[in-house]
C-alpha positions as CSV (number, residue, x, y, z in Angstrom):
1,M,-164.9,31.4,130.4
2,M,-166.5,29.6,127.3
3,Y,-163.6,29.9,124.7
4,F,-161.2,27.2,124.4
5,S,-158.4,27.9,122.2
6,R,-157.2,24.7,119.9
7,M,-154.1,24.2,121.9
8,K,-156.9,23.9,125.3
9,T,-158.7,21.2,123.5
10,T,-156.1,19.7,121.9
11,L,-154.8,19.2,125.8
12,I,-157.8,18.2,127.3
13,L,-158.4,15.4,124.9
14,G,-155.0,14.5,124.8
15,V,-155.5,13.8,128.6
16,C,-158.4,11.7,127.7
17,L,-157.4,9.8,125.2
18,L,-153.7,9.1,128.1
19,G,-156.2,8.1,130.4
20,M,-158.0,5.4,128.4
21,L,-154.4,3.9,126.7
22,F,-153.1,3.8,130.2
23,G,-156.4,1.9,131.1
24,V,-156.0,-0.4,128.3
25,P,-153.8,-3.4,129.7
26,N,-156.5,-4.1,132.3
27,L,-158.0,-6.1,129.3
28,F,-156.3,-7.6,127.5
29,P,-152.7,-10.0,128.4
30,A,-149.1,-8.5,127.7
31,P,-148.3,-8.6,124.1
32,A,-144.5,-9.0,125.3
33,N,-142.5,-9.1,128.4
34,W,-140.5,-5.8,127.2
35,L,-143.5,-3.7,127.2
36,P,-144.5,-1.6,130.1
37,W,-147.9,-3.2,130.8
38,R,-149.4,-1.6,133.9
39,T,-152.3,-2.7,135.8
40,V,-155.0,-2.4,138.7
41,H,-153.8,-5.4,141.1
42,L,-156.6,-7.3,142.9
43,G,-156.3,-7.1,146.4
44,L,-156.4,-10.2,149.1
45,D,-160.3,-9.9,149.6
46,L,-160.7,-9.8,146.0
47,R,-157.9,-12.1,144.6
48,G,-157.8,-14.7,148.0
49,G,-154.6,-15.0,149.4
50,S,-153.7,-15.6,152.5
51,Y,-153.3,-12.7,155.4
52,L,-150.6,-13.2,158.5
53,L,-150.6,-11.4,161.4
54,L,-146.5,-11.2,162.7
55,E,-145.5,-10.3,166.0
56,V,-141.7,-9.6,167.0
57,D,-140.4,-10.8,170.0
58,M,-139.5,-8.0,171.8
59,N,-138.0,-10.1,174.8
60,A,-135.0,-11.7,172.5
61,V,-134.5,-7.7,171.2
62,L,-134.0,-6.9,175.0
63,K,-131.8,-10.2,175.5
64,E,-129.5,-9.6,172.8
65,R,-129.0,-6.0,173.6
66,L,-128.2,-7.5,177.4
67,D,-126.4,-10.1,175.9
68,S,-124.0,-7.2,173.9
69,L,-123.7,-5.1,176.9
70,T,-122.7,-8.1,178.5
71,D,-119.9,-9.4,176.6
72,G,-118.6,-5.7,176.5
73,V,-118.6,-5.1,180.1
74,R,-116.1,-8.6,180.1
75,Q,-114.1,-7.1,177.2
76,A,-113.7,-3.6,179.2
77,L,-113.0,-5.4,182.3
78,R,-110.6,-7.7,181.0
79,G,-108.0,-4.8,179.2
80,G,-107.9,-3.8,183.2
81,Q,-106.8,-6.4,184.9
82,I,-110.4,-6.1,186.5
83,F,-111.9,-9.1,187.8
84,Y,-115.5,-10.0,189.1
85,Q,-117.4,-12.5,191.0
86,T,-120.5,-12.2,189.1
87,L,-121.8,-10.6,185.8
88,E,-125.2,-11.6,185.3
89,P,-127.8,-9.6,183.2
90,Q,-131.1,-9.0,184.3
91,A,-134.2,-8.8,182.1
92,D,-136.8,-8.0,184.5
93,Q,-134.9,-5.0,185.6
94,H,-133.2,-4.0,181.4
95,R,-129.8,-4.2,183.7
96,V,-126.5,-5.6,183.7
97,L,-125.1,-6.5,187.7
98,L,-122.0,-6.6,188.0
99,R,-119.7,-7.8,191.1
100,L,-116.0,-6.8,192.2
101,R,-113.8,-9.0,193.8
102,D,-112.3,-6.2,194.8
103,A,-114.2,-3.0,195.7
104,S,-111.3,-0.9,195.8
105,K,-111.0,-0.8,191.8
106,T,-114.7,-0.1,192.0
107,D,-113.5,3.7,190.5
108,A,-111.4,1.8,188.0
109,A,-114.2,-0.3,186.6
110,V,-116.4,2.6,186.3
111,A,-113.6,4.8,184.6
112,A,-113.2,1.6,181.9
113,L,-117.2,1.1,181.7
114,K,-118.4,4.5,180.8
115,P,-117.2,4.0,176.7
116,L,-119.5,1.6,176.8
117,I,-122.3,4.4,177.0
118,G,-123.9,5.2,173.5
119,Q,-126.4,7.9,172.7
120,D,-130.2,7.4,172.6
121,G,-130.9,8.4,168.7
122,P,-134.4,10.1,168.9
123,T,-133.1,12.5,172.0
124,G,-129.0,12.4,172.0
125,R,-129.5,11.1,175.7
126,P,-127.3,8.7,177.3
127,D,-128.9,5.1,176.5
128,M,-127.8,3.8,179.8
129,A,-126.6,4.8,183.4
130,I,-123.7,3.5,185.0
131,A,-124.7,3.4,189.2
132,S,-121.8,1.8,191.8
133,D,-121.5,1.6,195.6
134,P,-118.6,1.3,198.0
135,N,-119.5,-2.5,198.2
136,G,-118.1,-3.7,194.3
137,T,-121.4,-3.9,193.0
138,I,-122.0,-1.7,189.9
139,T,-125.0,-2.0,187.8
140,L,-125.8,-0.9,184.1
141,T,-129.3,0.1,183.8
142,L,-130.6,0.6,180.2
143,S,-132.6,3.7,179.2
144,A,-136.2,2.7,178.6
145,T,-136.7,5.3,175.4
146,A,-133.4,3.8,173.9
147,L,-134.7,0.5,174.6
148,A,-138.3,1.6,173.1
149,A,-136.3,3.0,169.7
150,R,-134.2,-0.1,169.3
151,A,-137.9,-2.1,169.7
152,A,-139.0,0.4,166.8
153,G,-136.0,-0.2,164.8
154,A,-136.1,-3.8,164.9
155,V,-139.5,-3.9,164.1
156,D,-138.9,-1.5,160.6
157,Q,-135.7,-3.6,160.1
158,S,-137.8,-7.2,160.5
159,I,-140.4,-5.8,157.7
160,E,-137.6,-4.8,155.5
161,I,-136.3,-8.1,155.3
162,V,-139.8,-9.9,155.4
163,R,-140.3,-7.8,152.1
164,R,-137.2,-8.7,150.5
165,R,-137.4,-12.6,151.8
166,I,-141.3,-13.0,150.0
167,D,-140.1,-11.0,146.8
168,D,-137.5,-13.2,146.1
169,T,-140.4,-16.4,146.3
170,G,-141.9,-14.5,143.2
171,V,-145.6,-13.5,144.9
172,L,-147.2,-10.6,143.1
173,D,-147.8,-7.5,145.2
174,P,-147.7,-8.4,148.9
175,Q,-149.2,-5.7,151.5
176,I,-146.6,-5.5,154.1
177,T,-147.3,-2.9,156.7
178,R,-146.8,-2.4,160.4
179,Q,-149.5,-2.5,163.1
180,G,-149.2,-1.2,166.4
181,E,-145.4,-1.2,168.0
182,S,-144.6,-4.9,167.6
183,R,-146.9,-6.7,165.0
184,I,-146.3,-7.0,161.0
185,V,-149.5,-7.4,158.6
186,V,-148.6,-9.6,155.9
187,Q,-151.2,-10.0,152.9
188,L,-150.1,-12.3,149.8
189,P,-153.0,-12.3,147.3
190,G,-153.0,-14.9,144.9
191,V,-150.9,-17.5,148.1
192,G,-153.5,-20.2,148.8
193,D,-151.1,-21.9,150.7
194,P,-148.8,-20.1,152.6
195,D,-146.7,-23.1,155.0
196,R,-143.3,-22.6,152.7
197,I,-144.1,-18.2,153.1
198,K,-144.5,-19.0,156.9
199,R,-141.2,-20.8,157.1
200,L,-139.1,-18.6,155.2
201,I,-140.7,-15.4,157.7
202,G,-140.2,-17.7,160.6
203,K,-136.5,-18.6,160.5
204,T,-134.1,-16.2,161.9
205,A,-131.7,-16.6,159.9
206,H,-128.7,-15.8,161.5
207,M,-125.6,-17.7,160.1
208,T,-122.2,-18.0,161.4
209,F,-118.9,-19.9,160.8
210,R,-117.1,-20.9,163.5
211,L,-114.2,-23.9,164.1
212,V,-115.4,-26.9,165.4
213,D,-113.8,-28.3,168.8
214,E,-112.2,-32.2,167.5
215,T,-111.3,-32.2,171.1
216,A,-115.1,-32.5,172.8
217,N,-117.3,-35.2,172.4
218,A,-120.6,-33.4,172.3
219,N,-122.7,-37.1,172.3
220,A,-121.2,-38.5,175.2
221,G,-123.2,-36.2,178.0
222,G,-122.5,-33.6,179.8
223,L,-122.0,-29.8,179.7
224,P,-119.7,-28.5,177.2
225,P,-116.5,-27.4,177.6
226,P,-115.8,-23.4,178.1
227,G,-115.7,-21.5,175.4
228,D,-117.7,-24.4,173.5
229,D,-121.7,-24.8,172.5
230,F,-123.2,-28.6,171.8
231,L,-125.2,-27.8,169.0
232,Q,-127.5,-30.2,166.7
233,M,-127.1,-31.3,163.2
234,Q,-129.5,-30.1,161.3
235,D,-129.8,-33.0,158.9
236,R,-129.1,-35.8,162.1
237,P,-131.7,-34.3,164.7
238,N,-130.2,-37.0,167.4
239,E,-126.8,-35.9,166.8
240,K,-125.0,-32.9,168.1
241,I,-121.0,-31.8,167.6
242,A,-118.8,-29.2,169.3
243,V,-118.6,-26.2,168.1
244,R,-116.3,-22.9,169.5
245,K,-118.7,-19.9,170.7
246,R,-116.5,-17.3,168.9
247,V,-117.4,-16.5,165.5
248,D,-114.8,-16.4,163.4
249,V,-117.0,-15.2,159.8
250,D,-120.4,-13.5,160.3
251,G,-123.2,-14.1,157.9
252,A,-124.1,-10.4,157.8
253,D,-120.6,-10.5,155.5
254,L,-122.6,-12.5,152.5
255,T,-123.5,-10.3,149.9
256,D,-124.9,-13.0,147.6
257,A,-126.1,-16.9,147.7
258,R,-127.4,-19.0,145.1
259,A,-129.1,-22.7,145.1
260,G,-127.2,-24.3,142.4
261,T,-125.8,-28.1,141.6
262,S,-122.0,-29.3,142.3
263,P,-120.3,-30.2,139.5
264,E,-118.8,-33.5,141.3
265,T,-121.9,-34.9,143.0
266,G,-124.6,-33.5,141.3
267,E,-125.8,-32.7,144.7
268,W,-127.7,-29.4,145.3
269,V,-125.8,-27.0,147.3
270,V,-125.9,-22.9,148.0
271,N,-123.1,-20.8,146.5
272,F,-122.2,-18.0,148.5
273,T,-120.5,-15.0,148.1
274,F,-118.7,-13.0,150.9
275,N,-117.9,-8.9,150.3
276,S,-114.2,-7.7,151.0
277,V,-114.2,-8.0,155.2
278,G,-115.4,-11.0,155.3
279,A,-113.5,-12.7,152.2
280,R,-110.4,-11.8,154.0
281,R,-111.4,-12.8,157.5
282,F,-112.9,-16.3,155.7
283,A,-109.1,-16.2,154.0
284,D,-107.2,-15.8,157.3
285,V,-109.3,-18.7,159.2
286,S,-109.2,-21.0,156.3
287,R,-105.5,-20.6,156.0
288,A,-104.3,-21.0,159.5
289,N,-107.0,-24.3,160.3
290,V,-105.8,-26.5,157.3
291,N,-107.3,-29.9,157.8
292,H,-109.6,-28.9,160.5
293,R,-113.7,-28.8,160.4
294,F,-115.0,-25.4,160.1
295,A,-119.1,-25.3,160.9
296,I,-121.5,-23.7,159.2
297,V,-124.0,-22.5,161.7
298,L,-127.8,-20.9,160.9
299,D,-129.9,-20.7,163.9
300,D,-127.7,-22.9,166.3
301,K,-128.1,-25.4,164.2
302,V,-125.2,-26.8,162.4
303,I,-125.6,-27.0,158.3
304,S,-122.7,-28.8,157.6
305,A,-119.1,-29.1,159.1
306,P,-116.6,-29.8,156.2
307,V,-112.8,-30.2,156.8
308,I,-110.9,-27.7,155.0
309,R,-108.5,-28.6,152.5
310,E,-107.0,-25.9,151.5
311,A,-107.0,-21.9,152.4
312,I,-110.3,-20.3,150.8
313,T,-109.0,-17.0,149.4
314,G,-111.7,-16.0,146.6
315,G,-114.4,-14.9,148.6
316,R,-116.8,-17.5,147.6
317,G,-117.4,-21.0,149.3
318,Q,-120.4,-23.2,148.9
319,I,-122.7,-24.9,151.0
320,S,-123.4,-28.7,151.0
321,G,-126.0,-30.9,152.9
322,S,-129.3,-33.2,152.4
323,F,-130.8,-30.5,150.5
324,N,-133.2,-30.4,147.4
325,A,-133.7,-28.3,145.0
326,Q,-136.5,-26.3,147.6
327,S,-134.5,-26.3,150.4
328,A,-131.2,-25.1,148.7
329,S,-133.9,-22.3,146.8
330,D,-135.2,-21.5,150.3
331,L,-131.8,-21.2,151.9
332,A,-130.5,-19.1,148.9
333,V,-133.5,-16.4,149.6
334,L,-132.8,-16.2,153.8
335,L,-129.5,-15.7,152.9
336,R,-129.7,-12.8,150.5
337,A,-132.3,-10.9,152.6
338,G,-130.3,-10.9,155.8
339,A,-131.0,-12.5,159.3
340,L,-134.0,-11.0,161.5
341,P,-133.2,-8.9,164.2
342,A,-135.8,-11.4,166.5
343,P,-137.7,-14.0,165.9
344,L,-141.1,-13.3,164.5
345,T,-144.3,-15.6,165.5
346,V,-147.0,-15.8,163.8
347,V,-150.2,-14.4,165.7
348,E,-153.0,-14.8,163.4
349,E,-153.5,-16.7,160.3
350,R,-156.2,-16.8,157.9
351,S,-156.7,-17.7,154.1
352,V,-159.7,-15.4,151.7
353,G,-160.5,-18.7,148.9
354,P,-160.6,-17.2,145.0
355,E,-164.2,-18.1,145.1
356,L,-165.0,-15.2,147.8
357,G,-162.4,-13.2,145.7
358,A,-164.7,-14.1,142.5
359,D,-168.1,-13.4,144.8
360,S,-166.8,-10.2,146.0
361,I,-165.9,-8.9,142.5
362,R,-168.9,-9.6,141.3
363,A,-171.0,-8.1,143.8
364,G,-168.8,-4.9,143.8
365,A,-169.3,-5.0,139.8
366,I,-173.0,-5.4,140.3
367,S,-172.8,-2.1,143.1
368,L,-171.2,-0.3,140.1
369,A,-173.0,-1.3,137.1
370,A,-176.4,-0.2,139.5
371,G,-175.3,3.1,140.7
372,F,-174.2,4.0,137.6
373,V,-177.2,3.3,135.5
374,L,-179.5,4.8,138.4
375,V,-176.5,8.1,137.7
376,I,-177.1,8.1,134.0
377,V,-180.8,7.9,134.3
378,F,-181.0,10.9,137.1
379,M,-179.2,13.2,134.8
380,A,-181.1,12.1,132.2
381,V,-184.3,13.1,133.1
382,F,-183.4,16.1,135.7
383,Y,-181.4,17.8,133.0
384,G,-182.1,16.9,129.6
385,L,-179.3,17.7,127.1
386,F,-176.7,19.1,129.6
387,G,-177.2,15.9,132.0
388,W,-175.9,13.3,128.6
389,F,-173.1,15.8,128.7
390,A,-172.5,15.2,132.7
391,N,-172.5,11.1,131.8
392,L,-170.2,11.7,128.7
393,A,-167.6,13.4,131.5
394,L,-168.9,10.3,134.0
395,V,-167.8,7.7,131.6
396,I,-164.7,9.4,130.9
397,N,-163.7,10.5,134.7
398,L,-163.9,6.2,135.2
399,L,-161.3,5.7,132.3
400,L,-159.3,8.2,133.7
401,M,-159.2,6.8,137.2
402,L,-158.8,3.3,135.9
403,G,-155.9,4.6,133.5
404,I,-153.9,6.7,136.4
405,M,-154.5,3.3,139.2
406,S,-152.8,1.4,136.5
407,L,-150.1,4.0,135.8
408,L,-149.5,3.7,140.1
409,Q,-150.3,0.4,139.8
410,A,-152.4,0.3,142.8
411,T,-153.9,-2.1,144.5
412,L,-157.6,-2.6,144.3
413,T,-160.0,-4.1,147.1
414,L,-163.2,-4.2,148.2
415,P,-163.2,-0.9,150.1
416,G,-161.6,0.6,146.7
417,M,-164.8,-0.6,144.3
418,A,-166.9,1.3,147.2
419,G,-164.5,4.2,146.9
420,I,-165.1,4.1,142.7
421,L,-169.1,4.0,143.8
422,L,-168.7,7.1,146.0
423,T,-166.8,8.7,143.2
424,L,-169.2,8.3,140.9
425,G,-171.9,10.6,143.3
426,M,-169.0,13.1,143.8
427,A,-168.5,13.9,140.1
428,V,-171.9,14.0,139.5
429,D,-172.6,16.2,142.4
430,A,-170.2,19.2,140.3
431,N,-171.9,18.7,137.4
432,I,-175.6,19.1,139.3
433,L,-174.5,22.2,140.8
434,I,-173.1,23.9,137.4
435,N,-176.6,23.1,136.1
436,E,-178.9,24.1,139.0
437,R,-176.4,27.6,138.8
438,I,-177.2,27.6,135.2
439,R,-180.8,27.1,135.4
440,E,-180.7,30.1,138.3
441,E,-179.0,32.5,136.0
442,Q,-181.6,31.4,133.0
443,R,-184.2,32.1,135.6
444,L,-183.1,35.9,136.0
445,G,-183.2,36.5,132.5
446,R,-179.5,36.4,131.2
447,P,-179.0,35.4,127.9
448,P,-177.7,31.9,127.2
449,L,-174.0,32.8,126.7
450,A,-174.4,35.0,130.0
451,A,-176.2,32.3,131.9
452,L,-173.7,29.6,130.8
453,E,-170.4,32.3,131.7
454,H,-172.4,32.8,135.3
455,G,-173.1,29.5,136.0
456,F,-169.5,27.4,135.9
457,K,-167.8,30.6,136.9
458,R,-170.1,31.0,140.5
459,A,-170.3,27.3,140.8
460,Y,-166.5,26.8,140.8
461,S,-165.8,28.0,144.2
462,T,-168.3,25.9,145.8
463,I,-167.1,22.7,143.6
464,F,-163.6,23.7,144.3
465,D,-163.4,23.8,147.9
466,S,-165.8,20.8,148.5
467,N,-163.5,18.8,146.7
468,A,-160.9,20.2,148.8
469,T,-161.5,19.4,151.6
470,A,-162.8,16.1,150.5
471,F,-158.8,15.7,149.3
472,L,-157.0,16.7,152.8
473,A,-159.3,13.9,154.9
474,H,-158.9,11.4,152.2
475,V,-154.7,12.2,152.1
476,M,-155.2,11.7,155.8
477,L,-156.7,8.4,155.7
478,F,-153.7,7.5,153.0
479,V,-151.1,9.0,155.6
480,F,-152.3,7.6,158.9
481,G,-154.5,4.3,157.9
482,S,-153.4,0.6,157.0
483,G,-154.5,-2.0,154.8
484,P,-157.9,-1.6,152.9
485,V,-158.5,2.3,154.4
486,R,-155.5,3.3,152.5
487,G,-157.2,1.5,149.4
488,F,-159.9,3.3,150.0
489,A,-158.2,6.3,150.4
490,V,-156.1,6.2,147.4
491,T,-159.1,5.2,144.9
492,I,-161.1,8.5,146.2
493,T,-158.2,11.3,145.9
494,V,-157.4,9.9,142.5
495,G,-161.4,10.1,141.7
496,I,-161.7,13.6,142.9
497,A,-158.9,14.3,140.7
498,T,-160.0,13.3,137.7
499,S,-163.9,14.7,138.3
500,L,-162.7,18.1,138.9
501,F,-160.5,17.7,135.8
502,T,-164.0,16.4,134.0
503,A,-166.6,18.4,135.8
504,W,-164.8,21.6,135.1
505,M,-162.6,21.3,131.8
506,L,-164.3,18.3,129.8
507,T,-167.9,19.1,130.4
508,R,-167.3,23.2,129.6
509,L,-165.6,22.0,126.5
510,L,-168.6,20.0,125.3
511,V,-171.1,22.8,126.6
512,S,-168.7,25.3,124.2
513,R,-168.8,23.2,121.7
514,W,-172.6,22.6,121.9
515,Y,-173.4,26.6,121.9
516,V,-171.1,27.7,119.1
517,A,-172.6,24.8,117.1
518,T,-176.4,25.5,117.7
519,R,-176.3,29.1,118.8
520,P,-180.0,28.4,120.6
521,K,-181.9,31.1,122.2
522,L,-183.1,28.9,125.5
523,L,-180.5,26.5,127.3
524,P,-182.1,23.1,127.5
525,V,-181.1,22.3,131.1
């Protein structure tokens, strides 16, 4: 129990040295960009920044699904030459209502519509039900579980797209988490003015390429012709343009978008690239519509509507307009990240100034220093030399914690600092159990070496059990918690692992080396 081979001693000291080395980057700036200089990052409450609570528009998710279903019904009936009087989505009842002109074709219509029924992913059940009556009325009602799964998927997709958009802006260590069924929490450390981020997040960024109806006058008033939309020009709000409803090329086929300047005019533009499907479709449309206008539509606003001079076959294109460097870069970010499945609205917004963060760091540092000093004094007074062994192990424990958190590039928050302070107490608990057990063994008349052997051995099970239960509890906090709660859980779990190592391995090594060097007749504990 008290014997340490050279290999074991080297491994223990090597772990301590590695922990200190991994913690060093927190004290100095990176000397070179190519070095893996990993540090602990400060959270929103310590560094300052912005907090946004976003909500996914679930009504838009439902509307998009009903619109898609309505279009599917229209296409299915057209193929069977089945005509209808009315076809309307009813969002309040989660269904599409269809009334046929000829009630005798009800069975044929139902048969044509059955291929539209899909499967609900989680349950495998049909995602809608089709009902009909003898009068030629057919209803297609969406399943509640299928809608819930679609809504959950929309939130997950929104989180991923928001993360991509924010990462492209260069914000370090953003915290993007889900809250409840339809909300997303975005924490942006170091971002004092979140207006640009809000503009990027708030845009759905659904880009489409559609032909312009050059025969219609959108500014003359009145309703658009069948198959057309009157859309507003983005750079000229008072001007509208007639655009075909049919989407010729979808922005989902874009693979890249970058801001740049036009060699001919020097103006800022956005250069984009299609995948193979989009490139083929773009080439076909441009080849068939030379000398006609082609509108680039973003979120129902026309960015530009240039005239196609020749077939564009390379899968590359350019968006020009009234761009500056910032707006061109923002549009490129939106296109690279992809379109949101539904609009996002800012429910709550608050900012934490760097001064408040500095005050939090100062208060946390003072509490850590005070707690550390009190623990060291307590151990030195009550346990003498063995208390100083415990104090040395405590210092190494803090350095190991810092090294592991740096290696993980963990984010330190104010609850995390509280977790460090709590870890100090937990680390000392293990040494107190060991020292008290050694005292007890010595009172029973055991010689020094036997007292050390039995003290460490019999304290081990208690130390392991208490730390194992605490470890499991904080793992659950990390799994089911969010934000600061997870930061607290990470700090504690790392602290428990390092405390077990320092109390059981390092302290025992120090005591063993001291005993071999001094061979005392009585233990100073």
